[in-house]
C-alpha positions in Angstrom: 9.3 11.9 -25.5 11.5 14.6 -23.8 12.2 17.6 -26.2 15.9 18.0 -27.2 17.5 20.5 -24.9 15.0 20.2 -22.1 16.1 21.1 -18.7 15.7 18.8 -15.7 15.3 20.0 -12.1 15.7 17.9 -9.0 13.3 19.4 -6.5 14.1 18.6 -2.9 11.7 19.5 -0.1 13.4 20.4 3.1 12.4 18.6 6.3 10.7 21.7 7.6 8.7 22.1 4.5 7.6 18.5 4.6 6.6 19.0 8.3 4.6 22.1 7.3 2.8 20.0 4.7 1.8 17.4 7.3 0.7 20.2 9.7 -1.4 21.7 7.0 -3.0 18.4 6.2 -3.7 17.7 9.9 -5.4 21.1 10.3 -7.5 20.9 7.1 -8.6 17.3 7.0 -10.8 14.8 8.9 -10.0 11.3 10.0 -13.3 9.5 10.5 -11.8 6.0 10.3 -8.7 4.4 11.8 -6.8 1.5 10.5 -5.3 -0.4 13.4 -2.9 -2.6 11.3 0.4 -1.5 9.8 0.7 0.4 6.6 2.6 -2.4 4.9 -0.5 -4.5 5.1 -2.4 -1.8 3.2 0.3 -2.1 0.5 -0.4 -5.8 0.4 -4.1 -5.0 0.0 -3.4 -2.7 -3.0 -1.1 -5.3 -4.6 -3.8 -8.0 -4.1 -6.5 -5.8 -5.6 -4.4 -5.0 -8.6 -3.1 -8.5 -9.2 -6.2 -10.6 -8.4 -9.2 -8.2 -8.9 -7.8 -5.8 -11.6 -8.5 -2.9 -9.3 -5.7 -0.3 -9.5 -6.2 2.2 -6.8 -2.5 3.4 -7.1 -2.9 5.1 -10.4 -3.0 8.5 -8.6 -0.2 8.1 -6.1 2.9 10.0 -5.0 5.9 8.5 -3.3 7.9 10.6 -0.9 11.2 8.7 -0.7 12.7 10.9 2.0 9.9 10.4 4.4 9.2 6.8 3.2 5.6 7.6 2.5 3.2 6.8 -0.3 0.2 9.1 -0.9 -2.7 7.6 -2.7 -5.4 9.9 -4.0 -8.9 8.4 -4.1 -11.2 10.6 -6.1 -14.7 10.5 -7.7 -13.4 8.8 -10.8 -12.0 5.9 -8.8 -15.1 5.7 -6.7 -17.3 5.6 -9.8 -15.1 2.9 -11.3 -14.5 0.6 -8.4 -17.0 1.3 -5.6 -19.2 -1.7 -6.2 -16.2 -4.0 -6.7 -14.8 -3.0 -3.4 -17.9 -3.9 -1.3 -16.3 -5.9 1.6 -19.0 -8.5 1.3 -17.3 -9.6 -2.0 -14.1 -10.6 -0.1 -13.3 -13.6 2.1 -10.8 -13.4 4.9 -9.6 -16.9 4.1 -8.9 -15.9 0.4 -7.0 -12.8 1.5 -4.9 -14.9 4.0 -4.1 -17.5 1.3 -2.9 -14.7 -1.0 -0.8 -13.1 1.7 0.9 -16.4 2.7 1.5 -17.6 -0.9 2.8 -14.2 -2.0 5.4 -14.1 0.8 6.4 -17.8 0.4 7.0 -17.1 -3.3 9.1 -14.0 -2.4 11.1 -16.1 0.0 11.8 -18.6 -2.7 12.9 -15.9 -5.1 15.1 -14.3 -2.5 16.8 -17.6 -1.6 17.4 -18.5 -5.2 19.1 -15.1 -5.8 21.1 -15.3 -2.5 22.3 -18.9 -2.5 25.7 -18.1 -4.0 26.1 -14.9 -2.0 25.4 -15.8 1.6 26.7 -18.4 4.0 24.3 -21.2 5.1 23.9 -19.5 8.5 22.9 -16.2 6.8 20.5 -18.0 4.6 18.9 -19.7 7.6 18.5 -16.3 9.3 16.9 -14.9 6.2 14.5 -17.8 6.0 13.5 -17.5 9.6 12.8 -13.8 9.3 10.8 -14.2 6.0 8.8 -17.2 7.3 7.9 -15.2 10.5 6.6 -12.4 8.3 4.6 -14.8 6.1 3.2 -16.6 9.1 1.2 -13.5 10.3 -2.0 -15.4 11.3 -4.2 -12.2 11.3 -3.1 -11.2 7.7 -6.5 -12.1 6.2 -8.4 -10.1 8.9 -6.0 -7.2 8.5 -6.4 -7.1 4.7 -10.1 -7.3 5.0 -10.1 -4.4 7.5 -8.0 -2.5 4.9 -10.7 -3.1 2.2 -13.4 -2.0 4.7 -11.4 1.3 5.4 -11.0 2.0 1.7 -14.6 1.3 1.0 -15.8 3.5 3.8 -13.5 6.3 2.6 -14.9 5.9 -0.9 -18.4 6.4 0.5 -17.4 9.9 1.6 -16.1 11.1 -1.8 -18.2 13.4 -3.9 -17.6 16.0 -6.6 -16.1 18.4 -4.0 -14.0 16.0 -1.9 -11.3 13.4 -2.2 -9.3 11.2 0.1 -5.6 11.4 0.5 -4.5 8.1 2.0 -1.0 8.3 3.5 0.9 5.1 4.0 4.3 5.3 5.8 
């Protein structure tokens, strides 16, 4: 509950300050692993883990709306809680692909139901084509499994004196 009479502040980080933050991180961090797929696939991985496996890695996250980035902090507590559950051997590419396709098909259905009275038939066809193209990403299962491997490998590096700041965006 917010105390009566509390003051609110809207902190805005200037573009130059945000760029300085990035430069500082680049200078003082290591990048031992590279994820070759897009950041949006990692967001799909986090959603899958939370919805299907009850693994919430986004508890410690920050969203920078201006830069359209999400920063996820992986620390020792998360490692201790989820490391075994995130062993890539516990996941199947086919299961991940099925989740990805069914999730986006469901999203398309919801979008169409909400839009049917707003858009023309031509606009709806365009929306359907675009959404189906996204849902038809044939390498989604592989990309999601690669994301789990990256997360797992980064968790291996965490100890009492280190953490991982995963930036998506």
